[in-house]
Backbone as JSON, one array per atom type, in Angstrom:
{
  "sequence": "MSAYAWCSKQCYIGLANIMTTAASEGIDSCPIEEFEKEWVEKVLNIDTNQYEVAVVVALGYRTKEQPERRRHPIDSVVEYI",
  "N": [[112.51, 91.78, 90.17], [109.77, 90.04, 92.2], [105.69, 90.96, 90.64], [104.51, 90.21, 93.49], [106.82, 90.53, 95.66], [107.1, 92.96, 95.37], [104.29, 94.72, 95.4], [103.43, 94.12, 97.8], [105.79, 95.49, 99.41], [104.28, 97.81, 98.7], [102.17, 97.9, 100.26], [102.85, 98.66, 102.68], [102.2, 100.91, 103.12], [98.94, 101.97, 103.18], [99.34, 100.27, 105.38], [101.02, 101.82, 107.03], [99.18, 104.47, 106.58], [96.68, 102.88, 108.58], [98.01, 102.19, 110.61], [98.42, 105.03, 112.44], [96.11, 106.36, 112.37], [94.9, 105.16, 114.5], [96.48, 105.32, 116.0], [95.96, 107.4, 117.16], [93.37, 107.03, 117.11], [93.42, 106.38, 119.63], [94.42, 104.15, 119.66], [96.78, 101.16, 119.56], [98.86, 99.65, 118.07], [100.8, 96.75, 116.36], [103.04, 95.82, 114.06], [103.96, 93.09, 111.2], [105.57, 90.77, 110.48], [107.0, 88.26, 110.05], [105.64, 85.66, 110.11], [103.17, 83.02, 110.02], [103.04, 83.05, 106.96], [101.67, 80.83, 104.82], [99.99, 79.45, 106.91], [97.89, 81.47, 107.67], [96.66, 81.88, 105.2], [95.79, 79.72, 105.21], [93.63, 79.78, 107.26], [92.44, 82.52, 107.36], [91.38, 81.56, 104.53], [91.75, 83.0, 102.91], [92.08, 82.83, 98.8], [93.9, 81.95, 97.3], [95.01, 82.11, 94.33], [94.77, 83.92, 93.52], [94.37, 85.64, 96.4], [97.1, 86.96, 98.45], [98.93, 86.56, 101.81], [101.14, 89.07, 102.87], [101.41, 91.0, 104.77], [100.86, 91.85, 109.01], [98.47, 93.67, 110.64], [98.39, 93.57, 114.76], [96.03, 94.66, 116.14], [95.04, 97.41, 119.43], [93.64, 97.16, 122.58], [96.34, 98.53, 125.16], [96.35, 96.85, 128.41], [97.06, 98.27, 130.19], [98.66, 101.02, 132.11], [100.52, 102.69, 129.92], [103.8, 102.26, 130.45], [105.94, 106.21, 132.43], [107.42, 107.75, 130.08], [111.86, 107.72, 130.19], [113.69, 109.18, 128.96], [117.57, 110.54, 128.34], [118.83, 113.35, 129.07], [119.25, 115.18, 125.46], [121.38, 116.49, 125.53], [123.82, 115.04, 127.18], [123.34, 112.52, 125.16], [123.83, 114.03, 122.32], [126.49, 115.15, 120.66], [127.42, 118.55, 119.48], [128.65, 120.06, 117.55]],
  "CA": [[111.77, 91.83, 91.13], [108.23, 88.79, 91.53], [105.59, 91.63, 91.88], [104.48, 89.83, 94.7], [107.71, 91.29, 96.52], [107.07, 94.79, 94.93], [103.56, 94.52, 95.85], [104.22, 93.23, 99.49], [106.36, 96.53, 99.52], [103.43, 98.6, 98.9], [101.68, 97.52, 102.18], [104.13, 99.37, 103.99], [101.66, 102.55, 102.51], [98.73, 101.14, 103.58], [100.12, 99.79, 107.39], [101.3, 103.52, 107.81], [97.74, 105.3, 107.76], [96.33, 102.1, 109.58], [98.23, 102.6, 112.16], [99.21, 106.39, 112.27], [94.4, 106.51, 112.41], [94.23, 103.43, 115.29], [97.21, 105.27, 116.77], [95.22, 109.17, 116.62], [91.56, 107.19, 118.26], [93.74, 105.41, 121.43], [93.93, 101.85, 119.72], [97.15, 100.4, 119.66], [99.22, 98.87, 116.36], [102.36, 96.38, 115.99], [102.55, 95.59, 112.48], [103.88, 91.65, 111.77], [106.11, 90.92, 109.68], [107.52, 86.99, 110.75], [104.48, 85.29, 109.84], [103.66, 81.89, 109.54], [102.02, 82.66, 105.6], [100.0, 80.15, 104.14], [99.07, 79.22, 107.79], [97.8, 82.63, 107.79], [96.36, 82.31, 104.15], [94.3, 79.22, 105.4], [93.08, 80.42, 108.05], [91.33, 82.85, 106.83], [90.35, 81.09, 103.61], [92.46, 83.57, 101.19], [92.39, 82.46, 97.35], [96.2, 82.74, 97.08], [95.5, 81.9, 93.2], [93.96, 85.63, 93.2], [95.29, 87.44, 96.65], [98.55, 86.36, 99.15], [99.09, 87.47, 102.09], [102.27, 90.46, 103.25], [101.88, 91.72, 106.87], [99.92, 91.11, 109.56], [99.4, 93.73, 111.6], [97.65, 93.3, 115.71], [95.59, 96.44, 116.39], [94.03, 96.55, 120.61], [93.92, 98.35, 124.1], [96.47, 98.37, 126.91], [95.88, 96.35, 129.3], [97.57, 98.6, 131.27], [98.69, 102.21, 131.06], [101.94, 102.31, 129.61], [105.25, 103.29, 132.39], [106.48, 107.22, 132.09], [108.7, 107.04, 129.54], [112.69, 108.11, 130.56], [114.79, 109.44, 128.53], [118.18, 111.0, 128.53], [118.79, 114.27, 128.06], [120.28, 115.47, 124.79], [123.11, 116.51, 125.47], [123.95, 113.47, 127.11], [123.91, 112.24, 123.85], [124.11, 114.4, 121.38], [127.41, 116.09, 120.98], [127.53, 118.9, 119.27], [130.86, 120.38, 117.32]],
  "C": [[109.9, 91.68, 90.99], [106.75, 90.64, 91.84], [104.24, 91.12, 93.08], [105.27, 90.83, 96.23], [107.34, 93.09, 96.17], [105.71, 95.03, 95.49], [103.14, 94.92, 97.53], [105.06, 94.71, 99.97], [105.39, 97.21, 99.75], [102.68, 98.51, 99.95], [101.83, 98.06, 103.17], [102.17, 101.34, 103.52], [100.12, 102.53, 103.7], [98.88, 101.26, 104.53], [100.52, 101.4, 107.97], [99.51, 103.91, 108.04], [96.48, 104.16, 108.86], [96.83, 102.26, 111.0], [98.13, 104.29, 113.05], [96.71, 106.4, 113.14], [94.48, 105.63, 114.0], [95.52, 104.34, 116.44], [96.03, 106.78, 117.33], [93.57, 108.7, 117.56], [92.57, 106.29, 119.36], [93.78, 104.54, 121.08], [95.89, 102.1, 119.31], [97.85, 99.28, 118.45], [100.76, 97.95, 116.15], [102.17, 95.65, 114.87], [103.52, 93.86, 113.33], [104.21, 91.34, 110.86], [106.75, 88.37, 109.43], [106.54, 86.89, 110.77], [104.12, 83.71, 109.84], [102.2, 82.02, 107.44], [100.97, 82.26, 104.89], [98.86, 78.81, 105.07], [98.18, 80.46, 107.42], [95.99, 82.62, 106.59], [94.94, 81.13, 104.33], [93.25, 79.22, 107.1], [92.37, 81.67, 108.38], [90.76, 83.15, 105.16], [90.6, 82.12, 102.76], [91.88, 82.29, 99.66], [93.69, 82.6, 97.11], [96.41, 82.19, 95.07], [93.99, 83.35, 92.55], [94.85, 86.7, 94.91], [96.52, 86.09, 97.59], [99.11, 87.36, 100.19], [100.11, 88.64, 102.78], [102.31, 90.55, 103.99], [101.2, 91.84, 107.32], [100.06, 92.37, 110.07], [97.88, 94.07, 113.04], [97.02, 94.81, 115.75], [94.5, 96.09, 118.52], [94.15, 97.11, 121.52], [94.57, 97.76, 124.29], [95.76, 98.25, 127.52], [95.88, 97.62, 130.61], [97.99, 100.08, 130.61], [100.57, 101.99, 131.23], [102.2, 103.94, 130.66], [105.52, 105.23, 131.98], [107.38, 107.22, 131.25], [110.5, 108.04, 130.18], [113.37, 108.1, 129.56], [116.44, 110.64, 129.51], [118.1, 111.78, 128.07], [120.11, 114.6, 127.39], [120.93, 115.8, 124.99], [124.49, 115.28, 126.36], [124.54, 112.15, 126.14], [124.25, 112.28, 122.55], [125.65, 115.39, 121.6], [127.7, 117.65, 119.67], [129.18, 119.88, 119.44], [130.86, 122.0, 117.26]]
}
């Protein structure tokens, strides 16, 4: 496994903390994996000899209230034996 592959997986530890902290402050977040890595590194002017982008996270406030969650009763989904 390459160093980049290993390090990119380690980013999820920090990403989880960012997303949890954001949620506790009422900020929504969404991790993004499928992005154009080279384009992001160019736009952010990243020195790719030293660093590489592994994951992107979008943070922000929703424009509308979240609709009420609708769930099936647990007894209709889970069968206890």
